[in-house]
C-alpha positions as CSV (number, residue, x, y, z in Angstrom):
1,M,200.4,279.4,153.2
2,E,203.2,281.6,152.5
3,L,203.6,282.3,148.6
4,N,206.7,283.8,147.4
5,W,206.1,287.1,145.3
6,T,208.1,289.7,143.5
7,V,207.3,293.4,142.2
8,Y,207.4,293.7,138.2
9,N,207.8,297.7,138.3
10,P,208.7,299.0,141.7
11,E,208.8,302.6,140.4
12,T,205.3,302.4,139.5
13,P,203.1,304.8,141.8
14,A,200.9,302.3,144.0
15,E,197.4,303.7,143.0
16,R,196.4,300.1,141.9
17,V,197.7,296.5,142.3
18,L,197.7,293.5,139.9
19,I,198.8,290.3,141.5
20,V,199.1,287.7,138.8
21,G,199.4,283.7,139.3
22,P,200.7,281.1,136.9
23,S,199.4,277.6,135.6
24,L,200.2,274.3,137.1
25,G,204.0,273.8,136.6
26,G,204.5,277.7,135.1
27,N,206.8,280.4,136.2
28,A,204.5,283.7,136.7
29,T,207.7,286.0,135.4
30,H,207.8,284.1,132.2
31,Q,203.9,283.6,131.2
32,W,202.8,287.3,132.5
33,T,205.5,289.9,131.7
34,P,204.5,290.3,128.3
35,V,201.0,291.4,129.9
36,A,202.8,293.4,132.8
37,A,205.0,295.3,130.1
38,Q,201.7,296.8,128.7
39,L,200.2,297.6,132.2
40,I,203.8,299.1,133.8
41,H,201.9,302.6,134.1
42,E,198.5,301.2,134.9
43,A,199.0,299.1,138.2
44,R,201.9,297.9,140.2
45,V,202.3,294.4,139.1
46,I,203.0,291.4,141.5
47,F,204.1,287.9,140.2
48,V,203.2,285.1,142.4
49,D,205.1,281.9,142.2
50,L,203.2,278.6,143.3
51,P,205.0,275.9,145.4
52,G,207.9,274.3,143.9
53,T,207.9,276.6,140.7
54,G,210.0,279.7,139.7
55,L,211.9,281.1,143.2
56,A,209.2,279.3,145.6
57,P,209.9,277.0,148.3
58,V,208.3,273.2,147.7
59,W,205.1,272.8,148.9
60,D,205.0,272.3,152.9
61,D,203.5,268.9,153.7
62,E,202.1,270.2,157.0
63,V,199.4,271.9,154.5
64,E,196.8,269.7,153.0
65,P,196.4,269.8,149.0
66,S,193.7,272.6,148.5
67,L,193.4,275.4,146.5
68,D,191.8,276.8,149.6
69,E,195.3,277.4,151.0
70,L,196.7,278.9,147.9
71,A,193.6,281.6,148.1
72,A,194.5,282.1,151.7
73,G,198.2,282.7,150.5
74,I,197.2,285.4,148.0
75,A,195.2,287.3,150.6
76,Q,198.2,287.4,152.7
77,V,200.2,288.8,149.7
78,A,197.2,291.4,149.4
79,D,197.6,292.0,153.2
80,K,201.3,292.6,153.0
81,I,200.8,294.9,150.0
82,R,198.7,297.2,151.7
83,A,200.7,297.2,154.8
84,E,203.4,298.9,152.7
85,E,201.4,301.1,150.5
86,G,198.2,301.9,152.0
87,D,194.4,300.8,151.1
88,V,195.1,300.4,147.5
89,P,192.7,298.8,145.2
90,I,193.8,295.1,144.3
91,W,193.0,292.8,141.7
92,F,193.8,289.1,141.2
93,A,194.3,287.5,137.7
94,G,195.2,283.6,137.8
95,L,196.0,281.6,134.7
96,S,195.0,277.7,134.7
97,I,195.1,276.8,138.0
98,S,195.5,279.8,139.5
99,G,192.3,281.0,137.5
100,A,190.9,278.5,139.7
101,V,192.3,280.0,142.7
102,A,190.8,283.3,141.6
103,L,187.5,281.7,142.2
104,H,188.4,280.8,145.9
105,V,189.6,284.2,146.2
106,A,186.5,286.0,144.9
107,R,184.4,283.7,147.5
108,D,186.7,284.0,150.8
109,Y,188.0,287.5,150.7
110,P,185.6,290.0,149.1
111,E,187.0,292.3,151.1
112,K,190.6,292.5,150.2
113,F,189.8,292.3,146.5
114,A,188.5,294.8,143.7
115,G,187.8,291.8,141.6
116,V,189.4,288.7,139.9
117,V,190.5,287.5,136.6
118,M,190.0,283.9,135.6
119,V,192.0,283.2,132.5
120,A,191.5,279.6,130.7
121,S,190.2,278.0,133.8
122,A,186.8,277.0,135.4
123,A,184.9,276.0,138.3
124,K,185.5,272.5,137.8
125,V,188.8,271.6,135.6
126,G,189.1,268.0,134.7
127,E,188.2,264.7,136.6
128,P,189.5,264.1,140.1
129,D,190.5,260.7,139.3
130,R,193.0,261.8,136.2
131,W,194.4,264.8,138.6
132,R,195.4,262.1,141.2
133,E,196.6,259.6,138.6
134,R,198.6,262.6,137.1
135,A,200.0,263.5,140.6
136,D,201.0,259.7,140.9
137,M,202.9,259.6,137.6
138,V,205.0,262.7,138.3
139,E,205.7,261.4,141.8
140,E,207.3,258.6,140.1
141,K,208.9,260.1,136.4
142,G,209.1,263.7,137.1
143,T,207.4,266.5,134.9
144,Q,209.5,266.1,132.3
145,V,207.4,263.6,130.9
146,L,204.7,265.7,130.7
147,V,206.4,268.3,128.4
148,D,206.1,266.8,124.9
149,E,201.9,266.4,125.6
150,T,201.7,269.6,127.4
151,V,203.0,271.9,125.0
152,K,200.8,270.7,122.2
153,R,197.7,271.6,124.5
154,W,199.2,275.3,125.7
155,F,200.3,276.5,122.1
156,T,198.8,276.3,118.7
157,P,201.0,274.8,116.2
158,T,201.4,278.4,114.3
159,F,202.4,280.0,117.6
160,R,204.8,277.1,118.2
161,A,206.3,277.3,114.9
162,Q,206.4,281.3,114.7
163,R,208.1,281.5,118.3
164,P,210.2,278.5,119.5
165,A,212.1,280.6,121.9
166,V,209.2,281.3,124.0
167,V,207.7,278.2,123.9
168,D,210.8,276.5,125.1
169,A,211.1,279.2,128.1
170,I,207.5,278.3,128.9
171,M,208.0,274.7,129.1
172,E,211.4,275.0,131.0
173,G,209.3,275.9,133.7
174,L,207.4,272.8,133.7
175,S,210.2,270.5,133.5
176,V,212.2,272.0,136.1
177,A,209.1,272.2,138.7
178,D,209.5,270.5,141.8
179,D,208.0,267.0,141.3
180,H,206.2,266.7,144.6
181,S,205.0,270.2,144.6
182,Y,203.4,269.8,141.0
183,A,201.7,266.4,142.6
184,Q,200.3,268.1,145.4
185,L,199.0,270.9,143.4
186,C,197.5,268.1,141.1
187,R,195.9,266.7,144.2
188,A,194.5,270.5,145.1
189,L,192.7,270.5,141.6
190,A,191.4,267.1,142.4
191,E,189.2,268.7,145.2
192,H,188.3,272.0,143.2
193,D,184.6,272.2,142.5
194,M,182.8,275.7,143.0
195,R,180.1,275.0,140.9
196,E,177.5,275.2,143.8
197,E,179.5,278.4,145.2
198,L,179.5,280.6,142.2
199,S,176.4,282.6,143.3
200,L,178.2,283.4,146.6
201,I,180.4,285.7,144.7
202,R,179.9,289.2,145.1
203,I,182.8,291.0,143.8
204,P,183.5,290.9,139.7
205,V,184.7,288.0,137.8
206,I,186.1,288.3,134.5
207,A,186.6,285.1,132.8
208,I,189.2,284.8,129.6
209,A,189.2,282.1,127.3
210,G,191.0,280.9,124.2
211,E,189.4,280.1,121.6
212,R,191.5,277.1,121.0
213,D,192.1,275.6,124.3
214,S,191.3,272.3,124.3
215,S,192.0,272.2,128.2
216,T,189.3,274.1,129.2
217,P,186.0,273.6,127.4
218,L,184.5,277.4,126.4
219,E,181.2,275.7,128.0
220,N,182.6,275.5,131.2
221,V,184.4,279.1,131.2
222,E,180.9,280.5,130.1
223,Y,179.2,278.9,132.9
224,V,181.2,280.6,135.7
225,A,180.7,284.3,133.7
226,E,176.9,283.5,133.4
227,T,176.4,282.3,137.2
228,V,178.3,284.7,139.3
229,L,176.6,287.8,140.1
230,R,179.1,290.5,138.2
231,G,180.4,288.3,135.5
232,G,181.9,289.1,132.3
233,L,183.3,286.6,129.4
234,H,186.1,287.4,126.7
235,I,186.8,284.9,124.3
236,I,190.3,285.4,122.4
237,D,190.5,284.0,118.8
238,G,193.2,281.5,117.9
239,A,194.3,281.4,121.6
240,A,195.3,278.1,123.1
241,H,195.7,277.5,126.8
242,Q,198.6,279.7,127.4
243,V,196.5,283.0,126.7
244,P,198.5,285.9,128.3
245,V,201.9,284.2,126.6
246,S,200.6,283.8,123.1
247,H,197.9,287.0,123.0
248,P,199.2,289.2,125.5
249,T,198.0,292.4,123.8
250,E,194.2,291.2,124.1
251,V,194.5,290.1,127.8
252,A,196.3,293.9,128.6
253,T,193.1,295.5,126.7
254,I,190.7,293.3,128.9
255,I,192.5,293.9,132.1
256,R,193.2,297.7,131.8
257,P,189.7,299.1,132.1
258,L,189.1,296.8,135.1
259,L,192.0,298.3,136.9
260,H,190.0,301.9,136.7
261,R,186.6,300.5,138.1
262,R,185.4,303.0,140.8
263,R,186.6,301.7,144.3
264,E,183.4,301.3,145.9
265,S,182.1,298.7,143.5
266,R,184.3,296.1,144.9
267,V,181.8,294.5,147.0
268,V,177.9,294.3,146.4
269,S,176.4,296.2,148.9
270,E,173.6,294.3,151.3
271,S,171.0,296.5,149.7
272,E,171.9,294.7,146.3
273,D,171.2,291.2,147.6
């Protein structure tokens, strides 16, 4: 699957690259710019749009709904970046559904990435039947019907009161998302379950959780960090689901030192198995 991507800071020397992906029905530029602005001199930041959101084309129905397909698309973006910039270290950070994709990236493409950052996500997200029900509802009624309920999960009441314009911009991304593409992404999440495969992941996996995220139970995030070979967990106080939007400084502070890790630590060697 070919994904749409844009460079946030093209003038930054490409010593390292951070690819970032959005939440379900989210716009990567809106959700990750506050973080990218604080890493502008640390890495070249690449915004990736999921099908039907941002500037991306809609879901190609020749492709079955699967997070493996999205992970393959992220890997293709990494290949294109290296073709232009040389063999630079590349990290992938994903929010929500893109955080789930990060685990598939880490499992399937360890040679392409220095590590991944999973934000507000887990090895299994919700229940398959609920995702399929949501997919069918959105196909019938559109993503607009989700906005009122979703905003309560994505942001705390305090953040909604203090930053209404920011919240409105984020929710606009959901309301204008392509309905069928959103439904296909829901169906892909219904198939996502990597709990039995976490031990196969050899590159670093950094998990970031919002302390007030009702969408992603903290114990599910902890399970990922504790089960992968090289995991780390950061819990951000007062954050709900949209962690990079509400707490960009904290997220940037976590990611910054990761970008400077030694290059040779990207893949665990056979001698460490």
